C-alpha positions in Angstrom: -145.9 176.4 -17.9 -145.4 175.0 -21.4 -143.5 171.8 -21.6 -142.2 168.9 -23.8 -142.8 165.3 -23.0 -141.0 162.4 -24.8 -143.6 159.8 -25.7 -141.1 157.4 -27.3 -137.8 157.6 -29.0 -138.0 160.5 -31.5 -141.7 161.4 -30.8 -142.6 164.2 -28.4 -145.8 165.8 -27.1 -145.8 169.6 -27.0 -147.9 171.1 -24.3 -148.6 174.9 -24.6 -150.2 176.7 -21.7 -152.8 179.3 -22.8 -153.9 180.7 -19.5 -157.3 180.0 -17.9 -160.9 179.9 -19.1 -163.9 181.7 -17.4 -164.3 178.8 -14.9 -160.7 179.0 -13.9 -159.6 175.9 -15.7 -156.2 175.7 -17.5 -156.3 176.1 -21.2 -153.8 173.7 -22.8 -153.1 173.0 -26.4 -151.2 169.8 -27.5 -149.3 168.7 -30.5 -147.4 165.5 -31.2 -144.2 165.9 -33.3 -141.2 163.9 -34.5 -137.9 165.4 -33.4 -134.3 164.3 -33.3 -134.0 165.2 -29.6 -135.6 167.2 -26.8 -133.7 170.4 -27.8 -135.2 170.3 -31.3 -138.6 169.6 -29.8 -138.4 172.7 -27.6 -137.7 174.8 -30.6 -140.8 173.3 -32.2 -142.7 174.1 -29.0 -141.7 177.8 -29.4 -143.0 177.7 -33.0 -146.2 176.1 -31.8 -146.8 178.8 -29.3 -146.2 181.4 -32.0 -148.9 179.8 -34.1 -151.3 180.0 -31.1 -150.4 183.6 -30.5 -151.0 184.5 -34.2 -154.2 182.6 -34.4 -152.9 180.1 -37.0 -153.6 177.0 -34.8 -156.8 175.1 -35.0 -158.0 172.4 -32.7 -159.2 170.6 -35.8 -155.6 169.4 -36.2 -156.4 166.9 -33.5 -159.2 165.5 -35.5 -158.8 161.8 -36.3 -157.9 161.2 -39.9 -160.9 158.9 -40.3 -163.2 161.7 -39.1 -161.6 164.2 -41.5 -162.0 161.8 -44.4 -165.7 161.7 -43.8 -165.8 165.5 -44.0 -163.9 165.4 -47.3 -166.4 162.9 -48.7 -169.4 164.9 -47.7 -168.1 168.4 -48.5 -166.0 167.8 -51.6 -166.1 164.2 -53.0 -169.9 164.0 -53.2 -170.4 167.6 -54.3 -167.5 168.4 -56.6 -166.3 165.2 -58.3 -168.0 163.4 -61.1 -170.0 160.5 -59.7 -167.9 157.9 -61.5 -164.7 159.5 -60.3 -166.0 159.8 -56.8 -166.9 156.1 -56.7 -163.4 155.2 -57.8 -161.9 157.5 -55.2 -164.2 156.3 -52.5 -163.1 152.7 -53.0 -159.4 153.5 -52.8 -160.0 155.8 -49.8 -161.9 153.2 -47.8 -159.8 150.1 -48.8 -156.3 151.6 -48.8 -155.8 155.1 -47.5 -158.0 155.2 -44.4 -156.7 151.8 -43.1 -153.1 153.0 -43.3 -153.8 156.4 -41.5 -156.7 155.3 -39.3 -154.7 155.7 -36.0 -153.4 159.2 -36.8 -154.8 162.6 -36.3 -155.0 164.8 -39.5 -152.5 167.3 -38.0 -150.0 164.6 -37.0 -149.5 163.3 -40.5 -146.2 164.5 -42.0 -144.6 164.2 -45.4 -142.6 161.1 -44.2 -145.8 159.3 -43.3 -147.2 159.8 -46.8 -143.9 158.6 -48.3 -144.2 155.5 -46.1 -147.7 155.0 -47.4 -146.5 154.9 -51.0 -143.6 152.6 -50.2 -146.1 150.3 -48.6 -148.4 150.4 -51.6 -145.5 149.8 -54.1 -144.8 146.5 -52.3 -148.4 145.5 -53.0 -147.8 146.4 -56.7 -151.2 147.8 -57.6 -149.9 149.1 -60.9 -148.4 152.5 -61.9 -151.8 154.1 -62.8 -153.3 152.9 -59.4 -150.4 154.6 -57.6 -150.9 157.8 -59.5 -154.6 157.8 -58.6 -153.7 157.3 -54.9 -151.4 160.3 -55.2 -154.2 162.4 -56.7 -156.6 161.5 -53.8 -154.0 162.2 -51.1 -153.1 165.6 -52.6 -156.8 166.4 -52.7 -157.4 165.3 -49.1 -154.6 167.5 -47.7 -155.1 170.4 -50.1 -158.7 170.7 -48.9 -157.7 170.3 -45.2 -155.4 173.4 -45.6 -158.1 175.4 -47.6 -160.6 174.7 -44.8 -158.2 175.8 -42.1 -157.9 172.4 -40.5 -154.1 172.2 -41.0 -151.6 175.0 -41.4 -149.2 173.1 -43.8 -149.9 170.6 -46.5 -147.6 167.6 -46.0 -148.6 166.1 -49.4 -147.1 169.0 -51.4 -143.5 167.6 -51.1 -144.5 164.1 -52.2 -143.5 163.5 -55.8 -146.1 162.1 -58.2 -145.3 158.5 -59.0 -143.6 158.2 -62.3 -145.7 156.6 -65.0 -144.0 154.9 -68.0 -146.6 155.0 -70.8 -147.2 151.6 -72.2 -147.3 151.2 -76.0 -150.9 150.9 -76.9 -152.3 147.7 -78.4 -153.5 148.8 -81.9 -154.4 147.2 -85.2 -152.2 147.6 -88.3 -153.7 148.4 -91.7 -154.4 144.8 -92.6 -156.0 144.1 -89.3 -158.2 147.2 -89.6 -159.4 146.0 -93.0 -160.1 142.6 -91.6 -162.2 144.0 -88.7 -164.1 146.3 -91.0 -165.0 143.2 -93.2 -166.0 141.0 -90.3 -168.2 143.6 -88.5 -170.7 143.3 -91.4 -172.0 140.1 -89.7 -173.2 142.2 -86.7 -176.5 144.1 -86.3 -176.3 147.5 -88.0 -176.0 149.5 -84.8 -173.1 147.4 -83.6 -171.3 147.9 -86.9 -171.7 151.7 -86.7 -170.6 151.8 -83.1 -167.4 150.0 -83.9 -166.8 152.1 -87.0 -167.2 155.3 -85.1 -164.5 154.2 -82.6 -162.2 152.8 -85.3 -162.6 155.5 -87.9 -163.7 158.5 -85.9 -161.6 157.9 -82.8 -164.7 158.4 -80.5 -164.8 157.2 -76.9 -167.5 154.8 -75.9 -169.5 157.4 -73.9 -169.3 159.9 -76.8 -170.7 157.4 -79.3 -173.7 156.6 -77.0 -174.4 160.3 -76.5 -174.7 161.3 -80.2 -178.0 163.2 -80.8 -179.7 162.6 -84.1 -181.2 166.1 -84.3 -178.2 168.3 -83.5 -174.9 166.3 -83.6 -174.9 164.9 -87.1 -174.2 167.1 -90.2 -174.8 165.0 -93.3 -174.1 167.9 -95.7 -170.6 168.4 -94.4 -169.9 164.8 -93.3 -169.3 165.9 -89.7 -170.4 164.9 -86.3 -170.3 167.1 -83.2 -169.1 165.8 -79.8 -171.1 167.7 -77.2 -172.0 165.0 -74.6 -170.8 161.8 -73.1 -173.0 159.1 -71.6 -171.7 158.0 -68.2 -172.8 155.5 -65.6 -172.3 155.5 -61.8 -174.0 153.5 -59.0 -174.9 156.8 -57.4 -176.7 158.5 -60.3 -177.2 155.7 -62.9 -177.0 156.6 -66.6 -176.2 160.3 -67.1 -175.9 162.4 -70.2 -173.0 164.7 -69.3 -172.1 167.8 -71.3 -168.5 167.9 -72.3 -166.4 170.9 -71.3 -166.2 173.7 -73.8 -162.6 172.9 -74.8 -163.6 169.3 -75.7 -166.6 170.3 -77.9 -165.3 169.2 -81.2 -166.1 168.3 -84.8 -165.0 165.0 -86.3 -165.1 164.5 -90.1 -166.1 161.1 -91.4 -166.0 159.3 -94.8 -169.1 160.0 -96.8 -169.9 156.2 -97.0 -170.0 156.0 -93.2 -172.2 159.1 -93.0 -174.6 157.5 -95.5 -174.8 154.4 -93.2 -175.5 156.7 -90.2 -178.2 158.5 -92.2 -179.9 155.2 -93.1 -179.8 154.0 -89.5 -181.2 157.3 -88.2 -184.3 156.7 -90.5 -184.8 153.5 -88.6 -184.6 155.3 -85.3 -187.1 157.9 -86.4 -189.5 155.1 -87.3 -189.1 153.6 -83.8 -189.9 157.0 -82.2 -193.0 157.3 -84.4 -194.2 153.8 -83.3 -193.7 154.5 -79.6 -195.6 157.8 -79.9 -196.4 159.1 -76.4 -194.6 156.2 -74.7 -191.3 157.3 -76.3 -188.9 158.3 -73.4 -185.7 159.7 -74.9 -182.8 160.8 -72.7 -182.5 163.8 -70.5 -179.4 165.7 -69.5 -178.7 167.2 -66.1 -180.7 170.2 -67.0 -183.8 168.3 -68.1 -183.2 168.8 -71.8 -184.5 165.8 -73.8 -182.3 164.3 -76.5 -182.9 161.8 -79.3 -179.9 159.4 -79.2 -178.7 157.8 -82.3 -177.9 154.6 -80.3 -180.3 153.5 -77.7 -183.4 151.4 -76.9 -186.4 151.7 -79.3 -188.1 153.9 -76.7 -185.2 156.3 -76.7 -183.6 155.3 -73.4 -179.8 155.1 -73.5 -177.8 151.9 -73.4 -175.5 151.0 -70.5 -172.0 151.9 -71.5 -170.7 148.4 -70.5 -173.1 146.9 -73.1 -170.7 148.2 -75.8 -167.7 146.6 -74.1 -169.5 143.3 -73.9 -170.6 143.5 -77.5 -167.0 144.1 -78.6 -165.6 141.3 -76.5 -168.2 138.9 -77.8 -167.2 139.8 -81.3 -163.6 139.1 -80.6 -164.4 135.8 -78.9 -166.2 134.7 -82.1 -163.0 135.5 -84.1 -160.0 134.1 -82.2 -157.8 134.9 -85.2 -158.2 138.7 -84.5 -155.8 140.2 -82.0 -157.6 141.0 -78.8 -157.6 144.7 -77.9 -159.9 146.7 -75.7 -162.8 148.7 -77.3 -161.0 151.9 -76.2 -157.9 150.8 -78.1 -160.0 151.2 -81.3 -159.7 154.9 -80.7 -155.9 154.5 -80.3 -155.8 152.5 -83.5 -157.6 155.3 -85.3 -155.1 158.0 -84.1 -152.1 155.7 -84.7 -153.1 155.0 -88.2 -153.7 158.6 -89.0 -150.3 159.6 -87.5 -148.4 156.9 -89.3 -149.9 158.2 -92.6 -148.7 161.7 -92.1 -151.6 163.5 -90.5 -150.3 166.4 -88.4 -150.3 165.8 -84.6 -152.2 169.0 -84.0 -155.0 167.8 -86.2 -155.1 164.5 -84.3 -155.2 166.3 -81.0 -158.3 168.3 -82.0 -159.9 165.1 -83.5 -159.4 163.2 -80.2 -160.5 166.2 -78.0 -157.3 166.4 -76.0 -157.0 169.7 -74.1 -153.2 169.7 -74.1 -151.1 168.5 -77.1 -148.7 167.0 -74.6 -151.3 164.4 -73.8 -151.4 163.4 -77.5 -147.6 163.4 -77.8 -147.2 161.3 -74.7 -149.8 158.7 -75.8 -148.5 158.4 -79.3 -144.8 158.9 -78.7 -144.1 155.3 -80.0 -145.4 156.3 -83.4 -143.5 159.6 -83.7 -140.3 157.8 -82.6 -140.5 155.7 -85.8 -139.9 159.0 -87.7 -136.6 159.6 -86.0 -134.6 158.5 -89.0 -136.6 160.4 -91.5 -134.7 163.7 -91.2 -131.4 161.9 -91.8 -132.9 160.1 -94.8 -134.2 163.4 -96.3 -130.8 165.1 -95.9 -129.0 161.9 -97.2 -130.9 162.2 -100.4 -129.7 165.8 -100.7 -126.1 164.9 -100.1 -126.3 162.1 -102.6 -127.7 164.5 -105.1 -124.9 166.9 -104.4 -122.3 164.2 -104.8 -123.7 163.2 -108.2 -123.4 166.9 -109.3 -119.8 167.0 -108.2 -119.1 163.8 -110.2 -120.6 165.2 -113.3 -118.6 168.4 -112.9 -115.4 166.3 -112.7 -116.2 164.5 -115.9 -116.7 167.8 -117.8 
């Protein structure tokens, strides 16, 4: 008959008898649970037997977490995630999550165990964004386990997402922007243009390196189209990835900058002519060939990290310039536009944010500076009204 056995204080093994197989051997199903006492554990045994009767139980629940993690990697991580994202997830999974849960079965992991994991990680202080990333991975692990019928309930659903306090971005003010734009003139032309596209256009590093001379640059209307991003991963190397439909966007640029891009594209055309049949170009995932504005003379793309190194080298040569990341040039662009009265919706579209909440969250520190503006506007009206009253009294 079915029974409950206390393994240690507060932990019980449920044993459900399921009759006999064709060879006359007993069929038993087991589950380890946490319970306040044996009475509660017996109630859990009844619920367990109901699961078995209704066909909701799977032996996969007894699968070691380590074994399940390998299934997740093979059947989801490697196939559905972007290579660069998967590499980040893989590192966290192997170095942090698996070591913590390696002695547990997938079906034995409860919400409290996941909470304990996050408490453990907080003590190591990996940073708020690192905690948020771990939360994303764990949610994915258990969501897929439920979708695949390995577990009946998702213990990660009740675990709150770690709270992130957005840091105020390091950006340049107007004087610093002017200083940078003057100093970049000492750099090779393509370095100048890359920095200007980040600082003036608000483009990401990968978007700059993916610009196609033939189809992405509209000199007549002073616009560039953002359709691709150049990414790198150890698994797939350099890859020209199409942006999602909602991020395909048009960015307007000053005519002077467009003239500089046009002059540089002529140089690139000459490089292609010289290489002739040996010109390589850059292919996307579908095998379509592109003529990148920025790349090696034979058309091959740069490594994205090359741009980061170029920017850091530039800063090191000019210690009087505030050190910010290359990506923060994009934030500088948006902050400068916002502080000069450009509508937040326009900035959202320019940056390619799907949700305006993303834009508002990132640039909240800028909009907060306008908190006093409504009062100032109405104060001017009140003062104007008071002057009118004074004039009426004098009459």
